[in-house]
C-alpha positions as CSV (number, residue, x, y, z in Angstrom):
1,M,-2.5,-19.8,0.4
2,S,-4.4,-20.3,3.8
3,K,-4.6,-17.8,6.3
4,T,-4.5,-18.0,10.0
5,R,-5.2,-15.5,13.0
6,I,-3.0,-13.6,14.9
7,N,-3.8,-11.8,18.0
8,I,-1.4,-8.8,18.7
9,S,-1.6,-6.0,21.4
10,L,-0.9,-2.7,20.6
11,D,-0.8,1.0,22.8
12,Q,-4.5,2.3,22.2
13,D,-2.9,5.2,20.2
14,L,-1.0,3.1,17.7
15,A,-4.1,1.0,17.3
16,D,-6.3,4.3,16.4
17,F,-3.5,5.3,14.3
18,A,-3.3,1.8,12.3
19,K,-7.6,1.9,12.0
20,I,-7.6,5.5,10.9
21,F,-4.5,5.2,8.3
22,A,-6.0,2.1,6.8
23,A,-9.3,3.5,6.6
24,E,-8.0,6.8,4.7
25,N,-6.5,4.3,2.2
26,R,-9.2,2.3,1.7
27,T,-7.8,-1.0,3.0
28,S,-7.6,-3.0,6.4
29,V,-5.6,-3.1,9.3
30,A,-4.7,-6.7,8.5
31,D,-3.6,-5.9,4.9
32,V,-1.4,-2.8,6.2
33,I,0.2,-5.0,8.6
34,T,0.6,-7.9,5.8
35,Q,2.4,-5.5,3.5
36,Y,4.6,-4.4,6.1
37,L,5.5,-8.0,7.2
38,L,5.7,-8.8,3.3
39,S,8.0,-5.8,3.0
40,L,10.3,-7.2,6.0
41,K,10.3,-10.7,4.8
42,R,11.6,-9.5,1.6
43,R,14.3,-7.4,2.9
44,V,15.6,-10.2,5.3
45,E,15.7,-12.6,2.0
46,G,17.3,-10.4,-0.1
47,Q,14.6,-9.6,-2.5
48,S,14.4,-6.0,-2.2
49,T,11.7,-4.1,-3.8
50,E,14.3,-1.7,-5.3
51,K,14.5,-3.5,-8.0
52,I,10.9,-2.8,-8.9
53,L,11.8,0.8,-7.9
54,S,14.6,1.3,-10.1
55,H,13.2,-0.2,-13.3
56,P,12.9,2.1,-16.2
57,A,9.3,1.5,-16.7
58,F,8.2,1.7,-13.4
59,G,10.1,5.3,-12.8
60,K,8.7,6.5,-16.3
61,A,5.2,5.4,-15.3
62,M,5.5,7.2,-11.8
63,E,6.8,10.3,-13.4
64,E,3.9,10.3,-15.9
65,A,1.3,10.1,-12.7
66,Q,3.2,12.7,-10.8
67,A,2.8,14.9,-14.0
68,K,-0.7,14.5,-14.5
69,L,-1.6,15.1,-10.6
70,R,0.7,18.7,-10.8
71,N,-1.0,19.6,-14.1
72,G,-4.4,18.8,-13.2
73,T,-5.2,16.1,-16.0
74,A,-5.4,13.1,-13.9
75,Q,-8.8,11.4,-14.2
76,W,-10.5,10.4,-10.7
77,H,-12.7,7.5,-10.1
78,S,-14.5,6.6,-7.5
79,Y,-13.6,3.1,-5.5
80,D,-16.7,1.7,-6.9
81,E,-15.9,2.6,-10.3
82,V,-12.6,1.1,-10.4
83,F,-13.3,-2.2,-8.2
84,G,-17.1,-2.7,-8.5
85,D,-19.2,-3.4,-5.4
């Protein structure tokens, strides 16, 4: 899908938060806003993500990931190892 540019004005503290949040999550402010708008669009169109969240396989995968994090057996990888450079 082709992309278009939208200019928005935000309060400085909110813009600063968005930049910090994006950096901490290794993404861009544009991606944060895109994900928010996609979520809002799905809700409006009745395509809630609740189906994904309630799927048994997804729930099991989340429980397994949480267990690994809690007991210290999670294997950590750098961003470059996962996504390359």
